C-alpha positions as CSV (number, residue, x, y, z in Angstrom):
1,M,-96.2,-39.0,57.4
2,A,-94.2,-40.0,60.4
3,L,-91.2,-37.6,59.3
4,V,-94.1,-34.4,58.7
5,L,-94.8,-35.0,62.1
6,A,-91.3,-35.2,63.1
7,T,-90.1,-32.0,61.1
8,L,-93.2,-30.0,62.6
9,N,-92.3,-31.1,65.9
10,F,-89.0,-30.2,65.1
11,L,-89.7,-26.6,64.0
12,Y,-92.1,-25.8,66.5
13,F,-89.9,-26.6,69.7
14,V,-86.6,-25.6,68.3
15,P,-87.3,-21.6,68.5
16,R,-88.6,-22.3,72.2
17,D,-85.5,-24.2,73.1
18,V,-83.3,-23.1,75.4
19,E,-80.6,-25.7,75.2
20,L,-80.7,-24.6,71.4
21,A,-80.5,-20.8,71.9
22,P,-77.9,-18.9,70.0
23,S,-76.3,-18.3,72.7
24,A,-75.8,-21.8,74.0
25,L,-75.1,-23.5,70.7
26,G,-71.7,-24.6,69.9
27,Y,-70.8,-25.0,73.2
28,D,-67.6,-26.7,72.3
29,V,-66.7,-25.6,68.8
30,R,-66.2,-21.9,70.6
31,A,-63.5,-23.4,73.1
32,F,-61.6,-25.0,69.6
33,Y,-61.9,-21.5,67.7
34,C,-61.1,-19.7,70.5
35,A,-57.8,-21.9,70.9
36,G,-57.1,-21.1,67.2
37,A,-57.7,-17.6,67.4
38,V,-55.6,-17.6,70.6
39,A,-52.8,-19.1,68.8
40,N,-52.7,-16.9,65.8
41,A,-52.3,-14.5,68.5
42,G,-49.0,-15.9,69.8
43,A,-50.6,-16.8,72.8
44,D,-50.9,-19.8,74.7
45,P,-54.4,-21.6,74.2
46,Y,-54.0,-23.5,77.1
47,L,-54.1,-20.6,79.7
48,A,-57.4,-19.5,81.2
49,G,-56.7,-15.8,80.5
50,P,-56.6,-15.6,76.7
51,L,-58.9,-18.2,76.1
52,R,-61.7,-16.7,78.5
53,A,-61.3,-13.4,76.6
54,C,-62.1,-14.6,73.5
55,Q,-65.3,-16.6,74.6
56,H,-66.3,-13.8,76.3
57,A,-66.2,-12.0,72.8
58,V,-67.5,-14.4,70.5
59,S,-70.5,-15.5,73.0
60,R,-73.0,-14.1,75.5
61,Q,-73.2,-17.7,77.5
62,Y,-71.9,-16.4,80.4
63,D,-71.4,-12.7,82.1
64,S,-68.7,-11.2,80.6
65,T,-67.4,-10.6,84.3
66,S,-67.6,-14.2,84.6
67,N,-64.3,-16.1,85.3
68,V,-66.1,-19.7,83.5
69,V,-63.8,-21.0,80.6
70,I,-64.3,-23.6,78.2
71,P,-61.0,-25.5,77.9
72,A,-59.4,-26.6,74.7
73,P,-56.9,-29.5,75.5
74,A,-56.6,-31.1,72.3
75,P,-53.3,-31.5,71.0
76,G,-51.1,-28.9,68.9
77,Y,-52.0,-30.6,65.1
78,T,-56.2,-30.5,65.9
79,I,-55.2,-26.8,67.2
80,A,-53.9,-26.1,63.9
81,L,-56.9,-27.5,62.0
82,F,-58.7,-24.4,64.3
83,R,-56.0,-21.8,63.6
84,A,-57.4,-22.6,59.9
85,L,-60.4,-21.6,61.3
86,A,-60.1,-19.0,63.5
87,Q,-59.2,-16.8,60.0
88,L,-62.5,-16.7,59.9
89,P,-65.6,-14.7,62.1
90,F,-66.8,-16.9,64.6
91,G,-70.4,-16.9,63.0
92,A,-69.0,-17.8,59.4
93,A,-66.1,-20.5,61.0
94,S,-69.4,-22.0,63.1
95,W,-71.5,-22.6,60.3
96,L,-68.8,-24.0,58.0
97,W,-67.8,-26.1,60.9
98,A,-71.5,-27.7,60.8
99,L,-71.3,-28.4,57.2
100,V,-68.5,-30.4,58.2
101,L,-70.0,-32.4,60.3
102,L,-72.6,-33.0,57.9
103,A,-70.4,-34.1,55.2
104,A,-68.8,-36.3,57.7
105,T,-71.8,-37.9,59.2
106,A,-72.6,-38.6,54.6
107,V,-69.4,-40.2,54.6
108,T,-70.2,-42.3,57.9
109,V,-73.0,-43.5,56.4
110,Y,-71.5,-44.5,53.0
111,A,-68.8,-46.3,54.3
112,L,-71.1,-48.3,56.8
113,R,-73.3,-49.4,54.0
114,G,-70.6,-51.1,52.3
115,L,-69.7,-52.8,55.3
116,S,-72.9,-54.0,56.8
117,G,-74.8,-54.4,53.6
118,F,-78.0,-52.8,55.6
119,S,-80.7,-50.2,54.2
120,W,-79.8,-46.9,54.0
121,S,-82.7,-46.3,56.3
122,V,-80.9,-48.4,59.2
123,V,-77.6,-47.2,58.4
124,I,-79.3,-43.2,58.7
125,A,-81.3,-44.3,61.7
126,A,-78.1,-45.3,63.6
127,V,-75.9,-42.3,63.3
128,A,-78.4,-39.9,62.4
129,I,-79.0,-39.2,66.4
130,G,-75.8,-40.2,68.4
131,D,-73.0,-39.4,66.2
132,C,-74.5,-36.0,64.3
133,W,-77.2,-34.2,66.2
134,V,-75.7,-34.3,69.7
135,S,-72.2,-32.9,68.4
136,L,-74.1,-30.3,65.3
137,V,-75.7,-29.0,68.8
138,T,-72.5,-28.6,70.5
139,G,-69.8,-28.3,67.6
140,Q,-68.0,-31.4,68.7
141,M,-65.2,-33.1,66.4
142,V,-66.7,-36.5,67.0
143,P,-68.8,-37.4,63.3
144,V,-64.9,-36.4,62.2
145,I,-63.7,-39.0,64.0
146,V,-66.1,-41.4,63.5
147,A,-65.8,-41.0,60.0
148,G,-62.5,-41.6,59.8
149,I,-63.0,-44.9,61.7
150,A,-65.5,-46.3,59.0
151,L,-63.8,-45.0,56.2
152,C,-60.3,-46.3,57.1
153,A,-62.4,-50.1,57.6
154,L,-63.4,-49.6,54.4
155,L,-60.5,-49.0,52.9
156,L,-59.0,-52.1,54.4
157,E,-61.5,-54.6,53.3
158,R,-61.1,-52.5,50.0
159,K,-57.2,-53.5,50.0
160,Q,-55.9,-49.8,49.9
161,P,-54.0,-49.7,52.9
162,A,-52.1,-46.7,52.7
163,W,-55.2,-44.8,52.2
164,A,-56.8,-46.6,55.3
165,A,-53.7,-45.4,57.6
166,V,-54.6,-41.8,56.2
167,A,-58.2,-42.5,57.7
168,A,-57.0,-43.5,60.8
169,A,-54.8,-40.4,60.9
170,A,-57.7,-38.6,61.0
171,T,-59.3,-40.2,64.3
172,M,-56.2,-38.6,66.0
173,L,-58.6,-35.3,65.9
174,E,-59.6,-37.5,69.3
175,P,-56.5,-38.8,70.4
176,H,-57.5,-41.5,72.9
177,V,-59.8,-42.9,70.2
178,G,-57.1,-42.5,67.5
179,L,-54.2,-44.0,69.7
180,A,-56.4,-47.2,69.5
181,V,-57.1,-47.4,65.8
182,C,-53.5,-46.3,64.9
183,L,-52.2,-49.1,67.3
184,G,-54.4,-51.8,65.5
185,I,-53.5,-51.4,62.1
186,F,-50.5,-51.1,62.6
187,V,-50.1,-54.0,64.5
188,L,-52.4,-56.3,62.6
189,V,-52.0,-54.9,59.1
190,P,-48.2,-54.4,58.3
191,R,-48.7,-53.1,54.6
192,T,-50.3,-49.7,56.7
193,R,-46.4,-49.0,58.5
194,V,-44.9,-46.9,56.3
195,A,-47.9,-44.4,55.5
196,L,-48.5,-44.7,59.2
197,L,-45.2,-43.6,60.3
198,G,-46.0,-40.8,57.3
199,C,-48.7,-39.2,59.1
200,A,-47.3,-39.2,62.6
201,A,-44.2,-37.4,61.2
202,A,-46.6,-34.9,59.5
203,L,-49.0,-34.5,62.6
204,A,-46.1,-33.6,64.6
205,F,-44.8,-31.0,61.9
206,L,-48.2,-29.2,62.2
207,S,-48.1,-29.6,65.9
208,V,-45.2,-27.5,66.5
209,A,-46.4,-25.4,63.5
210,A,-49.4,-24.4,65.5
211,T,-48.1,-24.3,69.1
212,G,-44.3,-24.7,69.4
213,V,-42.1,-27.2,71.0
214,A,-43.0,-25.4,74.3
215,G,-46.7,-25.5,73.7
216,N,-46.7,-29.1,72.7
217,V,-44.7,-29.8,76.3
218,E,-47.0,-27.9,77.9
219,Y,-50.1,-30.2,76.3
220,F,-48.3,-33.7,77.6
221,A,-47.1,-32.5,80.8
222,R,-49.3,-29.6,82.2
223,A,-52.6,-29.5,79.8
224,L,-53.9,-33.2,79.5
225,P,-53.3,-34.3,82.7
226,A,-55.4,-31.1,84.2
227,Q,-58.4,-32.2,81.9
228,V,-58.0,-35.5,82.9
229,A,-58.6,-34.5,86.8
230,A,-60.9,-31.9,85.8
231,E,-63.5,-34.0,84.8
232,V,-63.2,-36.8,87.5
233,A,-66.2,-35.5,89.3
234,A,-67.8,-34.1,86.2
235,Q,-71.6,-35.8,86.3
236,E,-71.7,-36.5,82.3
237,Q,-69.0,-38.6,82.2
238,Y,-68.9,-42.3,81.3
239,S,-65.9,-43.6,82.5
240,V,-64.4,-45.9,85.2
241,T,-62.7,-42.8,87.2
242,Y,-65.2,-41.2,87.1
243,L,-67.5,-44.3,88.5
244,L,-64.4,-45.2,91.3
245,H,-64.5,-41.5,92.2
246,R,-68.2,-41.7,93.4
247,L,-67.7,-44.8,95.1
248,G,-65.2,-42.5,97.3
249,M,-61.9,-43.6,95.7
250,P,-59.6,-41.1,95.7
251,D,-58.8,-39.2,92.7
252,G,-55.0,-39.9,91.9
253,A,-56.0,-43.9,92.1
254,A,-59.2,-43.2,89.9
255,I,-57.5,-42.0,87.2
256,A,-54.6,-44.5,87.4
257,V,-57.1,-47.4,87.4
258,G,-59.1,-45.5,84.4
259,Q,-55.5,-45.3,82.6
260,A,-54.9,-48.8,83.3
261,W,-58.4,-50.1,82.3
262,Y,-57.9,-48.0,78.9
263,A,-54.7,-50.1,78.3
264,V,-56.3,-53.5,78.8
265,A,-59.3,-52.8,76.7
266,V,-57.3,-51.6,73.5
267,V,-54.8,-54.2,74.0
268,A,-58.0,-56.5,74.2
269,G,-59.8,-55.0,71.4
270,I,-56.8,-55.5,69.0
271,A,-56.4,-59.4,70.5
272,A,-60.3,-59.7,69.7
273,A,-59.7,-58.2,66.1
274,R,-57.0,-60.2,65.2
275,R,-59.4,-63.7,66.3
276,L,-62.4,-62.3,64.7
277,V,-60.0,-61.4,61.6
278,A,-58.6,-64.7,61.4
279,G,-62.0,-66.5,61.4
280,G,-63.0,-64.7,58.5
281,L,-65.0,-61.8,59.6
282,G,-63.4,-59.2,57.5
283,V,-60.3,-56.9,58.2
284,S,-62.5,-54.2,59.0
285,L,-62.3,-55.1,62.3
286,V,-58.7,-54.3,63.0
287,A,-59.9,-50.8,63.0
288,L,-63.5,-51.0,64.5
289,L,-63.0,-53.0,67.5
290,P,-59.9,-51.4,69.0
291,A,-62.4,-48.0,68.4
292,A,-65.3,-49.3,70.1
293,A,-62.6,-51.2,73.0
294,A,-61.5,-47.4,73.5
295,V,-64.4,-45.6,74.6
296,I,-65.7,-48.5,76.9
297,G,-64.1,-47.2,80.4
298,G,-61.2,-45.6,80.8
299,P,-60.0,-42.2,82.7
300,Y,-62.0,-39.8,80.2
301,V,-65.2,-40.7,78.6
302,H,-68.0,-38.3,77.1
303,L,-71.3,-39.4,75.8
304,H,-70.8,-37.9,72.3
305,Q,-67.4,-40.0,71.9
306,I,-69.2,-43.6,72.6
307,A,-70.7,-43.0,69.2
308,A,-67.0,-44.6,68.5
309,A,-68.7,-48.2,69.0
310,M,-71.2,-48.3,66.8
311,P,-69.2,-48.9,64.0
312,A,-68.2,-52.0,65.2
313,A,-71.9,-52.8,66.6
314,L,-73.2,-52.4,63.2
315,V,-70.8,-54.4,61.1
316,L,-70.9,-57.1,63.5
317,A,-74.2,-57.4,63.6
318,A,-74.5,-57.6,60.0
319,R,-71.6,-60.9,59.5
320,V,-72.5,-62.4,62.7
321,P,-75.7,-64.4,62.0
322,E,-76.2,-66.7,64.8
323,R,-75.4,-62.9,67.3
324,R,-77.4,-61.1,65.1
325,V,-80.3,-59.8,67.8
326,L,-77.7,-59.5,70.7
327,F,-75.3,-56.8,68.2
328,A,-78.8,-55.5,66.7
329,W,-79.6,-54.6,70.3
330,S,-76.2,-53.0,71.0
331,V,-76.9,-50.6,68.1
332,V,-80.1,-50.0,69.1
333,L,-79.1,-48.5,72.5
334,L,-75.9,-46.8,71.7
335,A,-77.7,-45.2,68.7
336,I,-79.6,-42.9,71.4
337,P,-77.5,-40.5,73.2
338,W,-80.0,-40.9,76.2
339,G,-77.5,-38.9,78.5
340,R,-78.3,-35.6,76.3
341,F,-81.8,-36.2,76.5
342,L,-82.0,-32.3,76.8
343,D,-80.4,-31.8,73.4
344,L,-83.4,-34.4,72.4
345,R,-86.5,-32.6,73.2
346,S,-87.2,-30.5,70.0
347,P,-86.1,-33.8,68.0
348,L,-88.0,-36.3,69.8
349,V,-90.1,-37.7,67.1
350,F,-87.1,-37.8,65.4
351,V,-85.4,-40.1,68.1
352,G,-88.7,-42.4,67.9
353,I,-88.6,-42.5,64.2
354,A,-85.0,-43.8,64.2
355,W,-85.8,-46.4,67.0
356,A,-88.7,-47.9,66.0
357,V,-86.4,-48.3,62.2
358,L,-83.5,-50.0,63.8
359,V,-85.7,-52.5,66.1
360,A,-88.0,-53.3,63.1
361,G,-84.7,-53.4,60.6
362,L,-82.3,-54.7,62.7
363,V,-83.6,-56.7,66.0
364,G,-86.8,-57.8,63.5
365,W,-89.8,-56.8,65.7
366,S,-92.7,-56.3,63.5
367,W,-93.6,-52.6,62.4
368,R,-96.5,-52.7,65.6
369,A,-94.2,-53.7,68.0
370,A,-91.3,-51.4,66.9
371,I,-93.6,-48.4,67.0
372,W,-95.0,-49.2,70.7
373,S,-91.5,-49.0,71.9
374,A,-90.3,-46.3,70.2
375,L,-93.3,-44.5,72.1
376,G,-91.4,-46.2,75.2
377,C,-88.3,-44.6,74.4
378,M,-90.2,-41.6,74.0
379,L,-91.4,-41.1,77.3
380,F,-87.7,-42.3,78.9
381,I,-86.5,-39.3,77.7
382,Y,-89.5,-37.1,78.1
383,G,-89.2,-38.4,81.9
384,A,-85.8,-37.9,82.2
385,L,-86.7,-34.3,81.3
386,I,-89.0,-33.8,83.9
387,G,-86.6,-35.1,86.3
388,I,-83.9,-33.0,85.8
389,G,-83.9,-30.5,88.3
390,Q,-81.9,-26.5,88.1
391,R,-78.7,-26.5,88.4
392,E,-77.4,-24.0,91.0
393,F,-74.0,-21.4,90.1
394,K,-73.0,-18.2,90.7
395,D,-69.9,-16.5,89.1
396,E,-68.8,-15.6,93.1
397,W,-68.1,-19.3,93.3
398,L,-65.3,-18.8,91.2
399,A,-64.0,-15.5,92.2
400,G,-60.4,-16.9,93.1
401,Y,-59.9,-18.1,89.7
402,G,-59.5,-14.8,87.6
403,D,-55.8,-15.4,87.4
404,P,-54.9,-15.2,83.8
405,T,-51.9,-17.3,83.8
406,L,-54.2,-20.8,85.6
407,L,-54.4,-23.3,83.1
408,A,-57.8,-23.2,81.6
409,S,-58.6,-26.5,82.6
410,T,-57.6,-25.6,86.4
411,V,-60.2,-23.2,86.3
412,W,-62.8,-25.9,84.8
413,A,-62.2,-28.1,87.8
414,A,-62.9,-25.7,89.9
415,F,-66.5,-25.1,88.0
416,V,-67.0,-28.8,88.0
417,R,-66.8,-29.0,91.6
418,A,-69.0,-25.9,92.2
419,V,-72.0,-26.6,90.3
420,H,-74.5,-27.9,92.5
421,Y,-77.0,-30.5,91.2
422,P,-80.2,-31.4,93.2
423,L,-80.8,-35.1,94.1
424,R,-83.5,-35.5,91.5
425,T,-80.7,-34.7,88.8
426,D,-77.9,-36.6,90.3
427,I,-80.8,-39.8,90.2
428,T,-81.7,-39.2,86.2
429,F,-78.1,-38.9,85.1
430,A,-77.8,-42.0,86.6
431,V,-80.8,-43.5,85.8
432,V,-80.5,-42.3,81.9
433,K,-76.7,-43.7,81.4
434,L,-78.0,-47.2,82.2
435,P,-78.9,-47.9,78.2
436,T,-75.9,-46.7,76.9
437,I,-74.0,-48.7,79.7
438,A,-75.8,-51.5,78.7
439,G,-75.5,-51.2,74.3
440,L,-71.4,-51.0,75.8
441,A,-71.8,-54.4,77.9
442,L,-73.7,-56.0,75.0
443,L,-71.0,-55.6,72.2
444,A,-68.1,-56.6,74.7
445,Y,-70.3,-59.7,75.6
446,G,-70.9,-60.4,71.9
447,V,-67.3,-59.9,71.0
448,V,-66.1,-62.5,73.6
449,L,-68.9,-64.8,72.8
450,V,-67.9,-65.0,69.1
451,A,-64.1,-64.8,69.6
452,R,-64.4,-67.7,72.2
453,T,-67.0,-69.9,70.2
454,T,-66.8,-69.4,66.9
455,A,-64.0,-70.8,65.2
456,S,-65.4,-70.4,61.3
457,P,-68.5,-67.9,61.6
458,K,-71.0,-68.1,59.0
459,L,-70.8,-65.1,57.3
460,R,-72.9,-63.3,54.5
461,P,-71.6,-63.5,51.2
462,S,-71.0,-60.3,51.0
463,A,-68.9,-59.7,54.6
464,S,-65.5,-61.7,53.7
465,A,-62.6,-60.2,53.3
466,S,-58.9,-60.2,54.1
467,A,-56.1,-58.6,54.7
């Protein structure tokens, strides 16, 4: 009955939801598609001019005279993927990409079911909204990265290190997440090293083939630093750099601290994985914990990327009975993408169902209590929808950014700083970030507790594995 109600609610609101209008759907996949199309035409995919022309051609979200451009600060091998996708018309390419994301979510569910032993309903509830739905709306590639993390972890436990390395290489589509995963398994699972080096060579070859040597130099030397700088002030950021910016630290210093934080967090994630694997919690954590560490703080973290922490929280909830409630609440809080509340309006009843399933199935509350808490979850999101105010942006504010040779990320930085939000929107965004931050904090705290206090953890029989 609840699923029928959720479906009817979804079907009623989708046609009325401005966030799901054709002009707004696939906001990010348009950028990646156009980067591939620009590269196919022999132009520079990191420059504003060619990207803008393509985006205006495939979308009506911004006026054709607007200088707004969505950057695609992706490495050459990622652009190689979208060069292939850009052989199709944009409509067909976007549908095909949506199918890829759904298939990736199915892989994630299969892998996490095998790793955790939880019921299908619990695992689906854990990934359906935060990992799958918000990425479908925007066209982001995060479900592919999360599938790579989960599959790598499963293959490690099944003692297939070469294939695990290939799965880890797929996570490099999001380089700051993939780098952590690949470093973790390279350091702690020696049998993956040859395959990892082979994958690295293949990615390097694809990068040069897609954008040339000059394009790769431009990515590392100009495009990537410009994108990090562009997002320092972005309200949707969950990074340490954004927090320090809001506290008044100069942007350069805030970026440097964020980068140092990222390095320390990844090293800590690898060290924690080594300790927990030695304690008998399974070699899968070699992939899972560094991935989670990569999205806690750092210089550049969007909400959809935080889905990379979910597999670690779910597996630890299964394998550390004495800390199960702590990790279970981490899963519950991370499963809902609170900051994407505008995208949760239509599937709001599905969000409530996912919350109730997780609270009952993981935390252990009664169904009555779980349903009441689900209503509270839905009211929180509804309150955020009421609290959002209309942003103000005028195309003339970017009148000086029409030079086609500017980096797209340079124009994006100007757009981010030009958009005006009312105070109530600022407050709303700050409040809705708190549950996600709490979920990450619970995960980190739980890992520290297990690493410090558990020499030989009590495991579920199905959880043990060796490297």
